[in-house]
N, C-alpha and C positions, 0 to 999 in steps of 0.2 A: 433738269429733265432726267427721269429714270430711263435707262436703256430698255425697260419693259414696254415703254410707249410704242416701240416699233417691233416688238417681239412678234413673230419668230425670225425677223431679219437680223443681219449681222450686227456686231458691235460697232464695226467701222461705219455702217450706215446710220446707226443711232447717233454717233458723234457728228456725222455730217448734217443730219437733220436738226440736231440740237443747235448747231452753229447757225444754220440757215434760219431757224426759228427765232434766234436771238437770246437763248438762255445763257445764264451766267456760269453754269457748271453742270456736272453730270453725276448721277448716282448709278453705279454699276451693279447690276444683279448678276451674281455668279451663277452661270448655267453650264450646260454641256459644251457651249462654245469656248474653245480653248483660250481665245483672246481674253475672256473675262477672268481667267485664272492666272494670267501671265502679267506680272507687274511691269516688266519691261515693255511689252506690247501696249499695255494700257497707258503707260507714261508717254510713249511715242504718240499715241492718239491724242492725249491731252495736250501735248506740246504743239502738235501739228494744227489742231483746231483752236488752240488758245482757250481751252475749257478745262478748268481744274476739276479733279474728281473729288467731290465733297463728301461722298459716303459710299459705302460698299454694302450690298445686301447679301447676307449669307445664303448659301444654297440649301434652303429649307423646304422647298416645294416638293410635292410628290414626284414631279417630273425631273427633279435634281437629286433624288434620294441616293444615287450612287456616285455623285460627283464628290471627289476627294474621299472616297471610301464610305463606310457606313456608320462610323462613330460620330454622332452629332456634336459631341464636345470637341472632337478633333477638327471638325469642319469649322466650328466657331473660332477656334484658335487660329486656324489657317486664314480665315477671313480677317481677323484682327491683324495678323502679320501682313497680309496683303494691303490692308488699309494703311498700316504704318509705313510701308515702303512707298505708298503713293501720296503720303501726306494728307490722307483723308481723316478728318477728326471723328467720324461716326461710322459705326457698324449697325445695321438694322438686322434684327433676328426675330423670328416668330416663336411663340411658345411651342414646346414639344408636342408631338402627336401623342395621343393617349396610350398608344401601344409601345412608346419608347419609355418603358417603366423606369429603368435605372437612371436615364438622363433626366426624366421629369422629376424624380425624387431629389436631384441635386442641381436642378436648372438654375435657380437663383444664385446659389453658391458659385456655380460655374461662371455665370455672367459677371458676378462681382470679382471673382479671382482673375478672370481674363482681362477685364477692364483695368484692374489695378496693375497687372503685370505688363500690359501693353501700352497703357496710357491712352487708349482709345475709348471713347464713349460708346457703350453698347446699349442701344435703345430698343427695348422690347416692343414689338408692334401689337396693337389690339387686333384680335381676330373676330370670330363670330360663331354662333352655334351652327352646326350642320343640321339641315332638315331633310329627312328622307320620308317621302309619302306622308308629309304632314307631321312627322314625329321628330323631335329634336334629339340629337345624339351627342354625346360628349366626345368630340374629336380631339380636344386639346387637354393637356394636363400640365400644371394644376388647374388650368382653365383657359378661357379665351380672352379674359380681360385683365391685362397687367396693371390697370389703374387700381385694382384691389390688392395688389401685392406690395411687398416691401422691396421694391427695386428703384434704383436711382434715376433711371432714364427710360422714357417711353416714347414710341413713335405713334402718332395718331393718324389713322387712315379713315377718311370720310366715308368711303364706300363700305368698309367693314363696320363702321359705326351705324350706318343705315341698316345693314343686315341684322345688327344686334338689337335694333330698336332703341339705340341711344341717341342723345342729342350731343353732337360734337362740341358745341359751344359750352354746354354744361361740363362735359368731360375735360375740356381745356381749362376751364376755371378751377375744377376740382384738382387737377394735376399740378397746377401752379408751376414751380421751377422744375418739377420732374418731367415736364413736357419738353423734349429736346429736338423733336424732328416731326415734320408734317408731310404726309403724302396727300398731295392736292388732287382731288377728284370729287365725285359726288355719287350719290346712290339713292335708291328709293326704298322705303320701308317695305318689308315683305308682306304680301297679302296672305291672310290666314288660309291654310290648307293648300297654298300654291307652292310650287318649287321656286326657291329663291336663288338668284344668281348674283355673283360678285361682279357688278357691271363696270365699275370704274368709269362712270360718266364724266363728261366735262363739267367743271364747276358751274353751278347755276342751272343744271339740267336735271337735278334730283330734288330731294326734299331736305337735305342737310343745310344748316346755317353756315355755309362756307364763308360767305362774305363777312358775316358778323364775327366769325372766329378769327379771320385774318385781321380785321380791324382791331379786335381785342388784343391780339398779340402785338400788332404794330404799336398800339397805344401804350403797351406795358414795357416797351423796350426789349422785347424778346429777341434773342440772338441766335435762334436755331435756324435750320434750313427748311425752306418750303420747296418740296420736290414734286413736280408734276408726274403723276402716275395714272394717265388716262389710257383707255383702250382705243386703239386706232385700227384694230385688225379688220373691221368690217368696211373700212374705207378702201377704195379701189386704187387710188393713185397717191403718189408722194405729194402732189399739189394739195389734195384734200387733207392729208395728214398735216402738212405744214400749216394750212389754214386753221385746223382745229388746235394745233399746238400753239400757234401764235395767239389765238383767241384765249386759250388757257393762260398763257403768260400775261397777256394784257389784263385779263380779269384779276390775276394775282397782284400785279403792280398797281392797278387802280385801287384795289381794296386796301393794300398796305399803305399807299399814299394817303387815302382817305382817313385811315386810322392813326397815322403818325401824328404825334403832338406838333402843333404849329410852332415855328421858331419865332422868338421875339424879334421885332424889327429894330 
């Protein structure tokens, strides 16, 4: 479970809910919450809740633009260092914003260099076109779709795929071994002329082939992580959040089991 599932509540609360919901591990999104930046504090939470930290998400959102300074390459380096200290094999990073000209020009080189130096897999996440008053704007550079680039590892987010008008199953097939990480959620394709929102719906509540993608990966022997990243902010109580997160986990386990090759008797 990603800690973003209970944002804006604390990291400690995220670990507690992840444990209660029955998840196998946690992805930590680095935010302005100091605990997300502190390897010792995170290691204590992981040990206390018996939940390994499987991945760390770099602070690349607009609301984290000043976390760890303003140098985006430096942020990625610090995220990889944090992941290494926690024993997390994967870092998730978004493509640069279009106004980060210098970083964007060397982004793929930076990803490759940092991955090689740290020994951490850096999986670039698919994003989506931004639409303002019905017009698409180029918010990311070199673009929003890392599947089209020469990078070794990609994170596939179902909600972002929906906003992009992509079929996640087709994307997963095309990526092959470059697909290293999955953000489990759902989304609906945008309606022409309407404002599109990154909904991060529970799987099965949108239009993406989430079940089919999980079955495909399970049947192929895929060894990446499936990380729940669903929006629970509209829910009023922790009981409601737990119910939604448990159903998300149950959905994933059922589909993975359904797609796994049957063992000979």
